[in-house]
C-alpha positions as CSV (number, residue, x, y, z in Angstrom):
1,M,-65.4,-116.6,50.8
2,Q,-63.7,-116.0,53.7
3,F,-62.6,-117.2,56.7
4,K,-63.3,-117.5,60.3
5,H,-59.8,-119.2,61.7
6,P,-57.6,-118.5,58.4
7,E,-54.6,-119.4,60.3
8,L,-55.8,-123.4,60.2
9,L,-55.6,-123.1,56.5
10,Y,-51.9,-124.5,57.0
11,A,-53.4,-127.8,57.8
12,L,-53.6,-128.4,54.0
13,F,-50.4,-129.5,54.3
14,L,-51.2,-132.4,55.6
15,L,-52.4,-133.3,52.4
16,V,-48.7,-134.5,51.9
17,I,-49.1,-137.8,54.3
18,P,-51.8,-139.9,51.3
19,I,-49.5,-139.0,49.1
20,L,-46.5,-140.0,50.4
21,I,-48.3,-143.4,51.4
22,H,-49.4,-143.8,47.8
23,L,-45.9,-143.4,46.7
24,F,-44.2,-145.1,48.9
25,Q,-45.7,-148.2,49.3
26,L,-44.3,-150.2,52.5
27,R,-45.9,-153.2,51.5
28,R,-44.0,-156.0,49.7
29,F,-45.0,-158.4,46.7
30,Q,-44.5,-162.3,47.7
31,K,-43.8,-164.4,45.1
32,V,-45.9,-167.6,44.0
33,K,-44.3,-170.2,41.5
34,F,-46.4,-171.3,39.3
35,T,-45.5,-174.1,36.7
36,N,-47.5,-172.3,33.9
37,V,-48.3,-168.9,33.7
38,K,-48.6,-168.6,30.0
39,L,-52.5,-168.7,30.6
40,L,-52.6,-166.4,33.8
41,Q,-50.6,-163.5,31.7
42,K,-54.3,-161.7,30.3
43,I,-55.4,-161.9,33.9
44,D,-52.6,-160.8,35.1
45,L,-52.5,-157.2,33.1
46,Q,-56.3,-156.7,33.8
47,T,-55.9,-157.1,38.0
48,R,-53.1,-154.7,37.9
49,K,-55.1,-151.9,35.8
50,S,-57.6,-152.4,38.3
51,S,-55.2,-152.2,41.1
52,T,-53.6,-148.6,39.8
53,L,-57.2,-147.5,39.4
54,K,-58.6,-148.1,42.6
55,K,-54.9,-147.0,44.6
56,W,-55.7,-143.6,42.4
57,L,-59.5,-143.3,43.4
58,V,-58.7,-143.9,47.2
59,L,-55.7,-141.5,47.0
60,L,-58.3,-138.8,45.3
61,T,-60.6,-139.5,48.1
62,R,-58.2,-139.8,51.3
63,L,-57.1,-136.5,49.9
64,L,-60.3,-134.6,49.7
65,I,-61.2,-135.9,53.7
66,V,-58.0,-134.4,54.5
67,A,-59.3,-130.8,53.0
68,F,-62.3,-131.1,53.6
69,T,-61.9,-131.3,57.1
70,V,-59.0,-129.1,57.3
71,L,-61.9,-126.3,55.6
72,A,-64.4,-127.1,57.8
73,F,-62.6,-126.3,61.3
74,A,-61.5,-123.0,59.5
75,Q,-65.1,-122.0,59.3
76,P,-65.2,-120.9,56.0
77,F,-68.6,-118.7,55.2
78,I,-69.7,-116.0,52.7
79,P,-70.6,-112.2,54.3
80,T,-74.6,-111.2,53.6
81,T,-73.5,-107.3,53.5
82,E,-70.6,-105.2,52.2
83,D,-70.0,-103.4,55.4
84,Y,-69.3,-107.2,57.4
85,N,-66.1,-106.5,57.7
86,E,-66.8,-103.2,59.6
87,A,-66.2,-103.3,63.6
88,Q,-69.6,-102.8,65.5
89,E,-70.1,-100.6,68.3
90,T,-73.5,-100.2,69.9
91,V,-74.9,-97.8,72.4
92,I,-78.5,-98.4,74.2
93,Y,-80.4,-95.3,75.7
94,L,-83.3,-96.7,78.2
95,D,-85.9,-94.2,79.3
96,N,-86.3,-95.0,83.0
97,S,-88.6,-91.9,83.4
98,F,-92.2,-92.4,85.4
99,S,-93.9,-92.1,81.9
100,M,-92.3,-95.6,81.6
101,Q,-94.8,-96.7,84.4
102,A,-97.6,-97.4,81.6
103,E,-98.7,-100.4,80.7
104,G,-97.7,-102.5,77.4
105,N,-98.4,-105.3,76.1
106,N,-95.9,-107.3,78.6
107,G,-95.8,-105.3,81.5
108,T,-94.5,-101.7,81.8
109,L,-93.0,-100.0,78.9
110,L,-89.7,-100.1,80.8
111,N,-89.8,-103.5,81.9
112,E,-90.7,-104.7,78.4
113,A,-87.6,-103.2,76.9
114,I,-85.1,-104.6,79.3
115,Q,-86.6,-108.3,78.7
116,K,-86.2,-107.5,74.8
117,L,-82.8,-106.3,75.5
118,L,-81.9,-109.2,77.6
119,T,-83.5,-111.9,75.2
120,T,-82.4,-110.4,71.7
121,L,-78.6,-109.6,72.2
122,P,-75.8,-112.5,73.1
123,D,-74.6,-112.1,77.0
124,T,-71.2,-111.6,75.6
125,D,-71.6,-109.0,73.3
126,K,-69.9,-106.0,73.8
127,L,-72.1,-102.7,74.0
128,S,-72.8,-99.5,76.4
129,V,-76.3,-99.3,78.3
130,F,-77.2,-95.6,79.7
131,T,-80.8,-94.3,81.4
132,N,-81.3,-91.0,82.9
133,D,-79.6,-91.3,85.9
134,K,-77.1,-94.6,85.3
135,V,-74.1,-95.6,82.9
136,F,-72.9,-98.9,81.9
137,K,-69.9,-98.1,79.5
138,N,-68.2,-100.6,77.4
139,T,-69.6,-103.7,79.2
140,T,-71.2,-106.8,78.4
141,L,-75.6,-107.6,79.3
142,K,-74.1,-110.9,81.5
143,A,-72.1,-108.3,83.9
144,I,-75.4,-105.9,84.0
145,K,-77.5,-108.3,83.8
146,N,-78.9,-107.9,87.7
147,D,-78.4,-104.3,87.4
148,L,-80.8,-103.9,84.5
149,I,-83.3,-106.4,86.4
150,Q,-83.4,-104.2,89.2
151,L,-83.0,-100.7,87.6
152,T,-85.8,-98.2,89.0
153,Y,-87.6,-95.3,87.6
154,S,-85.8,-91.7,87.5
155,K,-87.0,-88.4,89.2
156,E,-85.3,-87.0,85.9
157,Q,-85.4,-87.3,82.3
158,L,-83.0,-86.1,79.8
159,N,-84.6,-84.7,76.8
160,Y,-83.9,-86.5,73.3
161,E,-81.4,-84.0,72.0
162,A,-79.4,-84.5,75.3
163,A,-79.6,-88.5,75.3
164,Y,-78.5,-88.8,71.9
165,L,-75.8,-86.2,72.5
166,K,-74.6,-89.1,75.8
167,G,-74.8,-91.4,73.8
168,K,-72.8,-90.0,71.3
169,E,-70.3,-89.4,74.2
170,L,-70.0,-93.2,74.9
171,F,-68.7,-93.9,71.3
172,S,-64.6,-94.7,70.9
173,D,-62.7,-92.2,68.6
174,N,-62.0,-95.1,66.2
175,G,-63.3,-93.8,62.9
176,T,-63.4,-97.1,61.2
177,Y,-65.8,-98.6,63.7
178,S,-69.9,-98.4,62.7
179,K,-71.7,-96.8,65.4
180,N,-75.1,-97.8,66.4
181,L,-77.2,-95.6,68.6
182,I,-80.4,-96.8,69.7
183,L,-82.9,-94.3,71.9
184,V,-85.8,-96.5,73.5
185,S,-88.5,-94.3,74.8
186,D,-92.0,-93.6,74.7
187,F,-90.9,-89.8,73.6
188,Q,-93.6,-88.4,75.4
189,Q,-94.1,-84.5,74.1
190,N,-92.4,-82.0,76.6
191,G,-92.8,-79.0,74.7
192,E,-89.8,-79.0,72.6
193,V,-89.9,-80.0,69.0
194,L,-87.8,-83.7,68.4
195,S,-84.8,-83.2,66.3
196,F,-81.9,-84.8,66.0
197,P,-78.6,-83.4,64.4
198,K,-77.5,-85.1,61.2
199,D,-74.1,-87.5,61.8
200,S,-72.7,-89.4,59.0
201,L,-70.9,-91.6,61.6
202,I,-73.9,-92.8,63.6
203,N,-76.5,-95.3,62.7
204,L,-79.5,-93.7,64.4
205,N,-82.7,-95.8,65.5
206,L,-85.1,-94.8,67.4
207,V,-87.6,-97.0,69.2
208,Q,-91.0,-96.2,70.6
209,Q,-92.6,-98.2,73.2
210,L,-95.9,-97.4,73.3
211,P,-98.9,-97.8,76.0
212,I,-101.8,-99.7,75.4
213,R,-104.1,-97.4,77.1
214,K,-103.4,-93.5,77.6
215,N,-105.4,-92.8,80.7
216,N,-103.9,-90.8,83.7
217,I,-104.8,-89.0,86.6
218,S,-102.5,-87.1,88.9
219,I,-102.6,-85.3,92.0
220,D,-101.1,-82.5,90.9
221,S,-101.1,-79.7,94.3
222,V,-102.1,-79.4,97.6
223,Y,-102.8,-75.9,99.0
224,V,-104.2,-74.0,101.7
225,K,-107.7,-72.6,101.0
226,S,-108.9,-71.2,103.8
227,E,-107.8,-70.8,107.9
228,N,-109.2,-69.9,111.1
229,A,-107.7,-70.7,114.8
230,E,-108.9,-74.1,115.0
231,T,-109.5,-75.5,111.5
232,M,-107.7,-75.6,108.0
233,D,-109.1,-76.5,104.4
234,I,-106.6,-78.3,102.2
235,A,-107.4,-78.0,98.9
236,V,-106.1,-80.9,96.3
237,T,-106.0,-80.4,92.7
238,L,-106.4,-83.2,90.3
239,S,-106.0,-83.4,86.9
240,A,-107.2,-86.4,84.3
241,F,-106.0,-87.1,80.7
242,G,-107.7,-89.3,78.5
243,T,-111.1,-90.6,79.2
244,P,-111.1,-90.4,83.0
245,I,-113.1,-92.7,85.5
246,E,-115.9,-91.2,87.1
247,N,-116.6,-90.8,90.7
248,V,-112.7,-90.8,91.6
249,S,-112.2,-91.8,95.3
250,V,-109.8,-89.6,97.1
251,S,-107.8,-90.1,100.5
252,L,-106.4,-88.4,103.3
253,F,-104.1,-90.0,105.4
254,N,-102.3,-89.4,108.7
255,N,-99.4,-91.4,108.4
256,E,-101.2,-94.9,107.9
257,T,-104.2,-93.6,109.5
258,L,-107.3,-92.5,107.4
259,L,-108.7,-89.4,108.6
260,A,-111.5,-88.7,105.5
261,K,-112.3,-89.5,102.3
262,N,-114.1,-88.3,99.7
263,A,-114.9,-88.6,95.7
264,T,-114.9,-85.9,92.5
265,D,-115.8,-85.9,89.0
266,F,-113.6,-84.0,86.5
267,R,-115.1,-81.1,84.5
268,N,-112.4,-80.0,82.1
269,N,-110.4,-82.7,83.0
270,R,-109.8,-81.1,86.4
271,A,-111.1,-81.7,89.9
272,E,-110.4,-79.8,93.3
273,V,-111.2,-81.9,96.5
274,L,-111.5,-80.0,99.6
275,F,-110.5,-81.7,103.2
276,T,-110.6,-79.8,106.6
277,I,-107.8,-80.6,109.0
278,P,-106.9,-79.3,112.4
279,S,-105.0,-75.8,112.3
280,N,-103.2,-76.5,115.2
281,K,-102.6,-80.4,114.9
282,A,-99.0,-81.8,113.0
283,I,-99.9,-83.5,110.7
284,D,-98.4,-86.0,108.4
285,G,-100.3,-86.3,105.4
286,Q,-100.7,-88.5,102.4
287,I,-103.0,-87.8,99.4
288,V,-104.1,-90.8,98.0
289,I,-105.9,-92.1,94.8
290,E,-106.3,-95.5,92.8
291,D,-105.8,-95.4,89.0
292,L,-104.6,-97.7,86.1
293,G,-102.6,-95.2,84.9
294,L,-99.3,-94.1,86.5
295,N,-98.5,-94.8,89.7
296,Y,-95.5,-92.2,90.6
297,D,-98.6,-89.7,90.6
298,N,-100.9,-91.2,92.7
299,T,-99.8,-90.2,95.8
300,F,-99.0,-87.0,97.2
301,Y,-96.8,-86.3,100.5
302,F,-97.7,-83.2,102.5
303,N,-97.2,-82.0,106.2
304,S,-98.6,-79.8,108.6
305,S,-97.5,-77.8,111.4
306,E,-97.3,-74.9,113.6
307,K,-95.7,-71.7,112.2
308,P,-93.9,-69.7,114.1
309,K,-94.5,-65.6,113.5
310,I,-91.8,-63.5,111.3
311,K,-90.4,-60.7,113.4
312,V,-90.9,-57.8,111.5
313,L,-89.4,-54.1,113.0
314,A,-90.2,-50.6,111.7
315,I,-88.1,-47.7,113.0
316,H,-89.3,-44.5,112.1
317,E,-88.8,-40.4,113.0
318,Q,-92.1,-38.6,112.7
319,N,-93.9,-40.8,110.4
320,D,-95.5,-43.5,111.5
321,S,-95.8,-47.2,110.2
322,N,-99.6,-47.6,110.4
323,F,-99.6,-48.9,106.7
324,L,-97.3,-51.3,107.6
325,R,-99.0,-52.6,110.8
326,R,-102.0,-53.5,108.3
327,I,-99.8,-55.7,106.3
328,Y,-98.2,-57.4,108.7
329,T,-101.0,-58.8,110.8
330,E,-100.8,-60.8,114.1
331,D,-101.8,-64.1,112.3
332,E,-98.2,-64.2,110.1
333,F,-96.2,-61.6,111.7
334,E,-94.9,-60.4,114.7
335,F,-95.2,-56.9,114.2
336,L,-93.2,-54.1,116.2
337,S,-92.6,-50.1,115.2
338,Y,-90.8,-47.9,116.9
339,N,-89.2,-44.1,117.1
340,I,-85.6,-43.8,116.5
341,E,-85.0,-42.0,119.8
342,E,-87.0,-44.8,121.7
343,L,-85.3,-47.8,120.3
344,N,-83.9,-50.4,122.0
345,F,-81.0,-51.6,120.0
346,N,-80.8,-55.0,121.8
347,L,-84.4,-55.6,119.8
348,I,-82.8,-55.8,116.1
349,P,-80.8,-59.0,116.4
350,D,-84.2,-60.8,116.9
351,Q,-85.6,-59.7,114.0
352,N,-86.5,-61.1,110.8
353,L,-87.1,-57.7,108.9
354,V,-86.2,-54.1,109.6
355,V,-88.2,-51.6,107.6
356,L,-85.9,-48.1,108.0
357,N,-89.3,-45.9,107.6
358,E,-87.7,-42.1,106.2
359,L,-85.2,-41.9,109.1
360,P,-83.0,-38.3,108.4
361,E,-79.9,-40.3,109.1
362,V,-78.2,-44.0,109.4
363,S,-76.1,-43.4,113.3
364,D,-72.8,-45.6,113.1
365,A,-75.1,-47.5,115.7
366,L,-78.0,-48.1,113.5
367,Y,-75.2,-49.5,110.8
368,S,-73.4,-51.6,113.0
369,A,-76.9,-52.9,114.0
370,L,-78.0,-53.4,110.7
371,L,-74.8,-54.6,109.4
372,A,-74.6,-57.8,112.1
373,L,-78.8,-58.4,111.3
374,I,-77.6,-59.1,107.6
375,N,-74.7,-61.1,108.4
376,N,-76.7,-63.4,110.5
377,G,-79.3,-63.7,107.3
378,G,-82.0,-61.0,108.2
379,S,-83.4,-58.6,105.9
380,V,-83.7,-54.6,105.7
381,T,-86.2,-52.8,104.0
382,I,-84.8,-49.0,103.5
383,I,-86.9,-45.8,102.5
384,P,-85.5,-42.8,102.2
385,H,-86.0,-39.4,104.1
386,S,-87.2,-36.4,102.0
387,R,-83.9,-34.9,103.3
388,A,-81.6,-37.8,103.7
389,D,-78.5,-37.8,104.9
390,L,-76.9,-39.4,101.7
391,K,-73.6,-39.9,103.5
392,S,-75.2,-42.2,106.1
393,Y,-77.4,-43.9,103.9
394,N,-74.5,-44.4,101.5
395,K,-72.2,-46.1,104.1
396,L,-75.0,-48.8,104.9
397,L,-75.7,-49.5,101.2
398,N,-72.2,-49.6,99.9
399,S,-71.2,-52.3,102.6
400,I,-74.2,-54.8,101.7
401,N,-75.3,-54.5,98.2
402,G,-72.6,-51.8,97.0
403,I,-75.3,-49.2,95.7
404,A,-75.8,-45.7,96.1
405,L,-78.1,-42.7,96.3
406,L,-77.0,-39.9,93.9
407,N,-78.9,-36.4,94.3
408,S,-82.2,-35.4,94.8
409,N,-84.7,-34.8,91.7
410,Q,-87.6,-33.0,91.6
411,G,-90.3,-33.3,89.4
412,T,-93.3,-35.7,89.4
413,K,-92.3,-39.2,88.1
414,K,-94.9,-42.6,87.2
415,I,-94.1,-46.0,88.6
416,T,-94.7,-47.6,85.1
417,Q,-92.4,-50.7,85.0
418,I,-93.0,-53.8,87.0
419,N,-89.7,-56.8,86.8
420,F,-92.5,-59.7,87.0
421,D,-89.7,-62.5,86.9
422,H,-87.9,-60.6,89.8
423,P,-87.7,-63.3,92.9
424,L,-89.7,-60.7,95.0
425,L,-93.2,-60.9,92.4
426,A,-92.4,-64.2,90.9
427,N,-96.1,-66.2,91.2
428,T,-97.3,-63.1,92.5
429,F,-99.7,-61.8,89.6
430,Y,-101.9,-64.3,87.5
431,S,-101.3,-62.3,84.3
432,K,-98.2,-59.6,83.4
433,V,-100.4,-56.1,83.9
434,T,-99.3,-53.7,81.8
435,N,-102.3,-50.9,81.6
436,F,-102.8,-50.5,85.9
437,Q,-102.7,-46.6,87.2
438,Y,-99.7,-45.9,88.0
439,P,-98.4,-44.4,91.1
440,E,-96.4,-41.7,91.2
441,V,-93.6,-39.4,93.4
442,Q,-93.0,-35.7,93.7
443,Q,-89.3,-36.4,94.5
444,S,-87.1,-39.0,94.3
445,Y,-83.3,-40.1,94.4
446,G,-81.1,-41.4,91.7
447,S,-79.3,-44.5,92.0
448,T,-75.9,-45.9,91.2
449,M,-78.0,-49.5,91.0
450,A,-79.0,-50.4,86.8
451,S,-79.9,-53.9,87.5
452,N,-81.7,-55.9,90.1
453,T,-84.7,-53.8,90.0
454,V,-88.4,-54.5,91.2
455,L,-89.8,-51.4,90.3
456,R,-89.0,-48.7,87.7
457,F,-90.2,-45.2,87.1
458,E,-91.4,-43.9,83.5
459,D,-87.7,-42.7,82.6
460,D,-86.7,-46.4,83.0
461,S,-84.7,-45.4,86.5
462,P,-84.9,-47.6,89.5
463,F,-88.0,-47.0,91.9
464,L,-87.3,-50.0,93.9
465,V,-84.2,-52.4,94.0
466,G,-82.9,-55.3,95.7
467,G,-82.5,-58.7,96.7
468,K,-83.2,-61.4,98.8
469,N,-82.0,-59.7,102.2
470,V,-81.5,-55.6,101.1
471,Y,-84.7,-53.6,99.6
472,T,-84.0,-49.8,98.9
473,F,-86.6,-47.3,97.3
474,T,-85.4,-44.0,96.0
475,A,-88.0,-42.0,96.7
476,P,-89.7,-41.3,100.0
477,L,-93.4,-42.9,100.3
478,N,-95.2,-40.5,102.9
479,K,-98.7,-39.0,101.3
480,N,-97.1,-35.6,100.7
481,N,-94.4,-37.4,98.3
482,S,-96.3,-40.2,96.7
483,N,-99.5,-41.7,96.7
484,F,-97.3,-45.5,96.9
485,K,-99.4,-46.3,99.8
486,S,-102.6,-46.3,98.0
487,S,-101.9,-48.5,95.1
488,Q,-102.6,-52.0,94.7
489,L,-98.5,-52.9,94.5
490,I,-97.7,-51.6,98.0
491,V,-99.6,-55.0,99.7
492,P,-97.9,-57.8,97.4
493,V,-93.8,-55.5,97.4
494,F,-94.4,-55.4,101.4
495,Y,-95.7,-58.5,102.3
496,N,-93.1,-60.8,99.8
497,M,-90.3,-58.6,101.9
498,G,-91.8,-59.5,105.0
499,L,-92.1,-63.7,103.8
500,R,-88.8,-63.9,102.2
501,S,-87.1,-62.5,105.0
502,L,-87.9,-66.0,106.7
503,P,-88.5,-68.4,103.9
504,L,-91.0,-70.6,106.4
505,A,-91.1,-74.3,105.2
506,K,-94.1,-74.8,103.0
507,L,-96.3,-77.8,103.0
508,F,-94.8,-79.7,100.4
509,Y,-91.6,-79.6,98.3
510,Y,-90.7,-80.9,94.6
511,L,-87.4,-83.3,94.2
512,G,-85.0,-82.1,92.2
513,K,-85.5,-78.6,92.6
514,E,-83.3,-75.8,94.3
515,N,-85.3,-75.2,97.3
516,S,-84.3,-72.7,100.4
517,I,-85.9,-73.9,104.1
518,A,-85.6,-71.9,106.6
519,I,-85.8,-74.1,110.2
520,E,-86.3,-72.2,113.4
521,T,-83.7,-74.0,115.9
522,V,-80.7,-72.7,117.7
523,L,-77.0,-74.9,116.9
524,E,-74.4,-74.9,119.3
525,Q,-70.7,-75.2,117.7
526,D,-70.1,-77.7,115.3
527,E,-73.4,-79.0,115.1
528,I,-75.5,-79.7,111.6
529,L,-79.1,-80.8,110.6
530,S,-79.5,-84.0,108.5
531,L,-81.8,-84.9,106.0
532,N,-83.6,-88.6,107.3
533,S,-85.9,-91.0,105.9
534,S,-86.7,-94.5,106.5
535,N,-83.8,-96.2,104.3
536,A,-81.1,-92.8,103.6
537,S,-79.9,-89.9,105.6
538,S,-77.9,-86.8,103.9
539,I,-76.4,-83.8,105.2
540,P,-77.7,-80.8,102.7
541,L,-75.9,-77.6,102.0
542,Q,-76.8,-75.0,104.8
543,K,-76.3,-71.8,106.7
544,T,-76.4,-71.5,110.1
545,Y,-77.5,-67.8,112.0
546,K,-78.5,-66.6,115.0
547,N,-81.6,-68.4,115.4
548,R,-82.5,-70.4,112.4
549,V,-81.0,-72.7,109.8
550,V,-81.6,-72.4,106.4
551,L,-81.0,-75.6,104.3
552,Q,-80.4,-75.6,100.5
553,T,-81.8,-78.9,98.9
554,G,-81.0,-80.6,95.2
555,E,-80.2,-83.8,94.4
556,F,-80.7,-85.0,97.6
557,P,-84.0,-86.8,98.5
558,E,-83.9,-89.3,95.8
559,E,-87.4,-90.3,96.8
560,A,-90.9,-88.6,97.5
561,G,-91.8,-89.3,100.9
562,I,-91.8,-87.4,104.8
563,L,-88.5,-86.8,105.6
564,D,-87.1,-86.0,109.2
565,V,-84.7,-82.6,110.2
566,K,-82.6,-83.9,112.5
567,N,-80.0,-82.7,115.4
568,K,-78.3,-85.5,116.2
569,E,-81.1,-87.7,117.1
570,K,-83.5,-85.5,118.0
571,T,-86.2,-84.9,115.3
572,I,-86.7,-81.0,115.0
573,K,-89.0,-80.7,111.7
574,K,-90.9,-82.8,109.2
575,L,-90.8,-81.7,105.5
576,S,-92.5,-83.2,102.7
577,F,-91.0,-84.0,99.0
578,N,-93.1,-84.8,95.8
579,Y,-91.9,-85.9,92.3
580,P,-92.9,-83.0,89.3
581,R,-96.3,-83.7,88.1
582,E,-94.5,-83.0,84.2
583,E,-95.1,-86.5,82.9
584,S,-98.6,-86.8,83.7
585,K,-99.9,-86.2,80.6
586,L,-99.8,-89.4,78.3
587,S,-99.1,-87.2,74.9
588,Y,-96.5,-88.9,72.2
589,F,-94.8,-87.5,69.8
590,S,-95.4,-88.9,66.3
591,L,-92.0,-90.5,64.7
592,D,-93.0,-91.1,61.3
593,E,-91.1,-87.9,59.6
594,I,-88.1,-87.6,61.7
595,P,-85.3,-87.1,59.7
596,N,-81.6,-88.6,60.1
597,A,-82.9,-91.7,62.2
598,T,-84.5,-95.2,61.6
599,V,-87.7,-96.1,63.0
600,D,-88.5,-99.4,64.8
601,T,-91.4,-100.7,66.4
602,S,-90.0,-102.7,68.9
603,L,-86.1,-102.9,70.4
604,D,-85.4,-106.6,69.1
605,Q,-86.2,-105.6,65.8
606,A,-83.6,-102.8,66.1
607,I,-81.1,-104.9,67.5
608,E,-82.1,-107.6,64.8
609,T,-81.6,-105.0,62.1
610,I,-77.7,-104.1,63.5
611,K,-77.2,-107.9,63.8
612,S,-78.2,-108.3,60.1
613,K,-75.5,-106.4,59.2
614,A,-72.7,-108.7,60.4
615,N,-74.5,-111.6,59.2
616,V,-73.2,-114.8,57.3
617,N,-73.8,-117.4,55.3
618,A,-71.6,-120.5,57.2
619,L,-70.4,-122.9,55.4
620,W,-68.5,-125.1,57.8
621,K,-71.3,-127.8,57.9
622,W,-71.1,-128.3,54.4
623,F,-67.8,-129.0,54.2
624,V,-68.0,-131.8,57.2
625,I,-70.7,-133.4,55.0
626,F,-68.7,-133.6,52.2
627,A,-66.1,-134.8,54.1
628,L,-68.4,-137.7,55.3
629,V,-69.3,-138.6,52.1
630,F,-65.8,-139.1,50.4
631,L,-65.1,-140.9,53.7
632,L,-68.0,-143.4,53.1
633,I,-67.1,-143.5,49.2
634,E,-63.4,-144.9,50.3
635,I,-65.1,-147.4,52.6
636,L,-66.8,-148.9,49.9
637,L,-63.7,-148.5,47.3
638,L,-61.7,-150.4,49.6
639,K,-64.5,-153.0,50.2
640,Y,-66.1,-153.3,46.6
641,L,-64.0,-152.5,44.4
642,K,-62.2,-155.7,43.4
């Protein structure tokens, strides 16, 4: 038996008081004279014996009353487990990702977990709670109750191993504490294997919240399927998980105005809906569906506006640039082609991309103009001459990307290797083709660049190298030296060079991704652009060039919607942001065979399991009862024992 307040046991010294009262009676006996006491002698002896017995019984009851009262206040108990004396630390992870919007038996899965947490644990118990985007360390439920009730869904989700490691960091360094980590989630399948490392110091509890139905429809993407001078066909792709609803209604809004409404059925859990909108009109679009599954993927934002044409300048000597003119068409590009002898160098600063098409040398004036263009965010593509002045070429190359062209090599080489992961070709091909008809060259230059290669020869030497702003071929592309102009690679390579020279705003962007967005505007000194929603404003990372500003978005914005790009109070452009769709598929891990963890079906069950380790059999009520019983016995002794 143990005591919650053992210091009160010192009050047992009060037992000496009734003993002293018993030993030192303050009441004096009064003598009464009687003529003859001989007849009362026997009665006197019997009365004295009865009085002594009564006093001892009353003393015993009083001692027991005091003792049981003191023990009751000390609150004795018997522990129910061996590890009762270990101090408990509890850390709880609440998954507030979008998949927790699914309906449970009592509201959404997240709200269900929060209510069980608030109703199961005492308000004053110390604990730590963390979500995908918030941490409440070493606090009480009373302090964070309002924060939990107002908890919102997060666009980011910790993977389960990361949640486990983050939970471990919230424990103290005291090794004598019993550490309990509870992970509350639907444990949605995300492509990785669900496992947790073994740790003898942590008791891991997994609580899986599952929805009552696993059906969901998601708007996945919006893209331009076709376009002419007057209209543009917008295609909306949808996915269905579980048993989809037949004849799903899809609505197109411009702000709050309904523009069109279509219906679609799903085949192989996929569907596509077409809307036709004016191509010359700015639209702040919203695609909306009604679905009983998750809410976050029922709305998709996009906006269309007039696109500025990308400016491309080709500079040549004898070789014409007609192959570039066929790639950089008038609908998307503003293409200019000049002989180096006729070139007005004042045109270069206004270009987005300059192509040096087999110039014998790079003059000092051209070198200075190209260097200024690159420093202002422009791009340069270099196609060397068969008899190039390598000294002038390398002067430019060394200044912009630190590479150099080496001596010319004679002999046929085939271009056999494609770097599909290079940013220039990313998302260009549906599959990684390795058996295409290889283009070849007759003469090429060596290069000091070993990395950042887009295309390689069969001997692993580079054919096209470069990054965002500068691309360098190591061989001339004229028809006497190469058939690359006739290959299937010519269009995607040069077309993507043009697009990357001015990363135009797309129909939409995904939140939480690193986005680079070019805004065509001219800023005065000390002016900056800001991103503004209805309830928040932020100044993103930005680079200012002569005629444009490139915005870098990452953590902001936090909510999906259409944002205004502003210079002070003037709106320059609008950008649409949407939540990623990774959580739309409602499929879940099975926790039946997860090692190193205890699996519970509900949060209150997991908390009760932890609380049971600290449960005791409290005895103080029994001691109060005993004290009252002996008090009653004392009263009866004093009243009825003569």
